[in-house]
N, C-alpha and C positions, 0 to 999 in steps of 0.2 A: 482341482489341479493335481497332476501327477506329482507325487512326493519328490521324485528325483529332480524334476524340473524346478520345483519350489526351492530345494536345497541348492541347486546349481545357480539360480538367480541370485540368491542371498550371498553365496560364497564369492561369486564374481564381483558383486558390489562391494564386499568387505575388503577385497584385495586391492582396491584402487587407492593410490597415495592421496593424502589430504589435498595437495594442490590441484589435483585433477577432479575432485569430487563435484565441483560446480559445473563441469562440462555436460552439455547435452546437445542433441540435434533435433530440429523440427523439420519434418517432411511435408511440404505443401503438395496437396493432390491436385489433379488436373482442374477441378472446378474452382480451385482457389487461386489459380495463377494470376487472374485479373486483379487480385487484392494483395499482391506482394508488398506494395508500399505500406498499406495499412497493417499488415501482419508484422512487418519489420518494426514499425513504430510502436505497436502494442507490446511486442517482446521487450523493447528497450524500456518503455514506460513501466512494465511489470517488474523490471529489475535485472534483465539480462544484457550483457555486453556482447556485441557482435564480433565474431572472430573470422568466420569464412562463410561464404554463400555461393550458390551457383546452380545452374540448371543440370539436371540429370540427363546425360546424352540419350537420345532416342534409342540408340542401339543397346543401351544398358538398362533401360527402364524395366523390361520384363525380368531380367536377371536380378535386379535390385528388388523388384516386387516379390519374386519367389523367395529371396533370401531374408525378407523381413515380414513379420506377421504370418509366417507360414504360407505366404502367398494369398492370404485372405484379405481382399480389398473390397469386400461387398458393401452394401448400404448400412448394415447394422440396424440400429433402431430408427433410422431416418427413412424418408420416402424414397430416396434415390442414393446411389453411390457417389462418393466424391471423386472417384476415378483412381488411377494409378499415381504413384509418387512422381512429381515432375520437377520440383525445385527443393533446395535444402538450405537451412540456416544452421550453422554451428555456432552456439552461443555459450557464454560463461556467466555463471552467477557466483560472485565473490562471497555471498552470504546466503547459502541455501537455507530453505525453511524446512525444519524437521517435520515430516508428515505426522499427522495425528494417528492415534491407534485405529480409529475408524477407517481412515484412508488406507493405512497399511493392509488392513484386512481385505480391501477390495483391489488394491493395486500392489500386488506382490512385486518387490524389487524396486519400487519407487523410493528414491532417497531425497527428493526435494519437492515439497508440495507446491512450490512456485510453478513447476512444470504443468501441473494439473490446473492451477489457477489461470495460467496464461492460455492454455488450450481452451478452457471453458469460455474465457472472455472472447477469444478470437472466433470460436464457433458461434457464440451468441451474436457478436457483431455481424457476422456474415448472414446468419439465418434470420435475423430481424429485418434484413434488407431484401429478402427474396420472398416469393409467394410460398405458401405452406407446402405445396407439392414439389417445390424446388429445393427444399432444405436438405442438407447433407453434412457429412463430416469432411471438412476440407483439410484437416490437419492431423498428422500422426507425429509421435515423438518417441525418443528413447526414454526409458525410465530412470536411467542412471548413466554415469560416465563410461562404465565398462561396455554397456550396450551401445552407447554413442560411438565408441571406438570401433566396435564390431560393424556398425552401420557404415562408418567411413571406409572400412576395409573393402566394402562392396562398392561404395560410391566414388571415393577419391582417396585411395591409399597414400598417394604422394604427399598429401597435406597433413598427415597424422603427426609427424615430428614438429611441424610448425605450430599446429594446434596445441600440442602439449607444452611447447615452449611459451606460447602466449598465456596459457593457463597458469603456468608456474610464475611468470612475471606478474600477472594480475594478483595472484595469491600473495606474493611478497609485498607488493605495493599497498595492499589492503590491510596488511598486518598493523596492529596497534602499537605505537612506539612507547607505550606506558604500561605499567603493571595494571592488569584488569582485575577489578574487585567483583564486578557483577555485570551481567548482560542486561541491557535495558531496551533492546530493540523490539519492534513489533514485526512488521513485514520486511523492513529494510530494503525497500525497492530502490531508494536512492542512497541511503547511508545506514550504517550501523551506529547504535548509541550504547555507550558503555560507561559504567561508573569506574573511575580509575583512581590511582594514587598519584597525586601531582604535588611534588615538593613537600611531601609529608602530610598533605591534606587530601580529602576527597574532592573530586571534580568530575565533570561529565565530558567525555570525548565523543565527538560525532565525526566519524570517518566516512567520506563520500566515495562512492564507486567511480570508476574511471568514466569520464564523459559527463559527470554531474557537477562540475566545478561551479557552474552558474548558481547552483543552490547554495553552495558555500559562500559565494560572493554576496548573495542576498543576505545571508546571516550577518556578514560583516557590515554591509551597507546599513542594515536596520539598526545596528548598534551605533554607527557613526551618525546617522540622521537623528536617532532618538537618544543621543547622549544625555540630554537634559531630563529625560524621563526616568524617574527612580524605579519604574516598573520594568524596565528593560534589563534582562540578565546580563551580567558582565562577561566579556570574553577575556580569558587569561592567556591564551596563546593561539596563533594561527599558523598552520603548516600548509604544505602544498595541497593536501587533500583532507585536512582535518581542522577542527576548531576545538578548543578546550574552554568550557564555560564553568562558572561557579555552580556548585551543587547545592540545591535547596531541598531540605527534607520534608517541608510542610506541604499539605494538600488543601484544596479549597474547602473541604469538609470541616476543617478546623475553624473556619470563619463563622459557621452558623450551625445551630442544632435544629433549625426549622426544616424538617424533612417530611414529605408526605409518607403515609404508611407504605412499607415495602418498596420505597423508591430507591433507585441506585445511587442517589447523591442528595445532599442538602440543597435547599434554595440558597442562592447567593444573597448576602446582605445588599440592600439598595445601594449603599456607597460603593460596593465592589462593582456592581453593574454600571454605575455612573463612571467609574474610573476606566472600565473597559471601553465604554462609549468614547471617552476622552482620548484613549489611545488610538482608536480608529480615526477620530477627527484630527488628531495631531498629525498622523501620517498623510491623511488625505489633503490637509492644508499645505503640505510640503510636496505634493505631487506623487504620493505613493498609495497603493491600494493593499490593504491587509487581507489578501486572498487566503482562505483557509484558517483565518484567525477565529478561535473559539475558546471557551473555558477549558477544553481539554489540553490546551497549550499554555495553561497558566498554573503556577504553583505559588506557594507562599514561603517567605523567609522566616527567620526566627522572631522577627518583630511583627509577624502577621501582615506584612506588606505583600502586595501582588508582585509576581515576577513572570514576565512572558519569556518562554524558553524556545520558541520555534518561529522562525521567520523565513522558511525555505521558499515560500510562495509570495513574498513581498514583491509587488510589481509597480513599475513606473507608470504613472498616468500621463495622458496627453495634456491634461490640464488639472491644476489643483482644484480642490473642492472644499467648501466649508460646511457641507451637509452630510447627514447620515443616509439620506435617501440614495438608493442605488448602490450602497457599498457592498463589495463582493464577499464580505464575511457573512452577510445576511441575505443578500439577493442573488438570484440565479446569474451565472456568468453568461453574458450575451453570446449568441452564436458566432458573432464576428470578432470575438476576443481571441486573438491569435498568439497569446502568451501561454506559459505553462500554467496548468490548473491541476488540482489533485484528481486522482482516479476515483471518481464517485459515480455509482451506477445511475443515480437520479439527481440531476443538478437543481431540481425545483425545491423550494421550501427549505433552504439552508438554515434559516433561523429556526424554523420549527424542529428540524432534525438535530441541530447541534447546540442550540441556545435555550430553547423554551424549557427544557427539563431543568435547567440551572436557574433561569430567571423567574419562572412561574408567571411571566408576563407575555401576552400576545404581542406580536411585533408592533402593532399600532401604539402600544403604551411605552415602547422603547424609543420609537422614532420621534414621538412627540413628548413635550414636557408636561408632566402632571404633578400636582402636589403629592407629597409623600403619602398622605392618608388615602388617596385614591389608589396608589400603587399597592399599599398594604391590603386594601379591600379586595382588589383584583386578585392578588396573590392568595388571599384567603379562599376565594372562590375556586381558583385552580388547584389549591391544596386539597380541597374537598373532592374535586373531580378526579384528581390523580389518585387520592387515597381510595376512593370507591372503585375506580378502574383496577388499581393494583390489587386490592383485596379480592375483588371478583375473579381476577386472573389467577391469583394465588389459590383461592378456595375451589374454583371450578375448572380452571384451565388444564392443569396437569392431570387430575383424575380423568377428565373427559378424553384427553389425548391418549392416556394409558388404555382407557376403555376401547377407543376406536382401534388402537394398535392391536389389542388382543382380539378384537372382533374380526379384523381382516387378516390376522397372522395365519 
C-alpha cells in the first residue's frame, strides 16, 4: 500500500472523538437486498445498535460507487460480483473490539474487529444458502468512524448531525457509574463486564447496550426465582441498564487437581457436577430453561462453594419439567425455538463442546444416575484418552504445522 495512503488512513482514524469511535456504515450490494432483514438482525446480534438506514437513490448509485472503494465493485475472490451498493445501515457499537495485531496488518485503518466479525458472519450466512457458482460478497463497510462519515457525505449528508448526536448519547448512556478497576469483557455483544469499586469493596458491574434490557431482566429474574439456591450469585444493585453483583475471585480449578496432561482445565469433582445438574433441574421444575449454562459461567467463593454468575439466556418454558432430558444447556436448541439463543456456529453437541472437558463424562453418564465408582472409572478412561490426545498434539501438532508452513511459504 502507498505509504501516504497508509498514514492518511491512520491519522483520520486517530482524529475521531471517543464518542464517535463506535460508528460505522454497512453497504448492502444489489445481490444482498433480498436479505435485508437477516442482515439487520445479524448486525444487532453481533453488538451493533441501529441508527439510520435507507436505500441509495438510483440516480446516486454510480456516484456513490465511484466515491467508495475507488469504484472497484468487482467479484474479488468470489465466482460473481455482489453488484453495486444499494442499501445502507449506519450502526453504532458502544464497546468496540480492539483489532488484533494480525488483523491490523491486513486491514489498515480498521479500529473495531466487530466490523470484520459481522461482515464475515453475514457473508457466510448468505453464501451457505446459494449454489457455489452464485456465491459473492454482498456487503461492504467502512473501517472506522472517519470513513463512515465520509461515506455518509456521499450517501446522505443531511443525516450526519443526527448520527453524531445519537452516537454521543449512546456513549454517555453506556458509561460506567462506578470507578472501574479492571476490564473483564470478552466480545461485549450485549454488555460490558467490569471489576469496579462498590462502597469500598470489589464488585462486578455488567452494563447492557441499548435495546438489550431483556438480558438484564433475565439476570434479575434468575436471582428472584433462585433465591433459595446458595449457588446463585448475589445482586447488589440494579440500574436502568446495569447490574452490580458480588465479585468472587476463585476459579473451578481450585476444586480439583485431577487434570489430564496438557489439558486446559481440571476435571470437576463429582459433587460439583451433581450440583450443576441440580441447578438445571431446579429452574426446569419452575418453568425455566438454563440456555447457555455451562462451567464457564461458574466460579467459586472463598468457601469453595459454586457461584453461577451469568443468566442472560434464562428462558421461560411453556411447561415445567422434572427431567434433564432435552435441557438446552446440553442438547441442541430446537429449530422452532423462537427465543434468544447465543451466537454459536454449530448448535449440535452442546454438552460435548462446553461440558465434557470439565466433567470427563459422556452425556449418557450425566443424564442417568450411576454409582460413584462407575463415574470414577469412566473418568479414568477419558483421563487417559485426553492425556494421550493432548500429548500427541503437543508433541507432533505444532512442529508439523510449522513444517507445512515453511514448505508452502
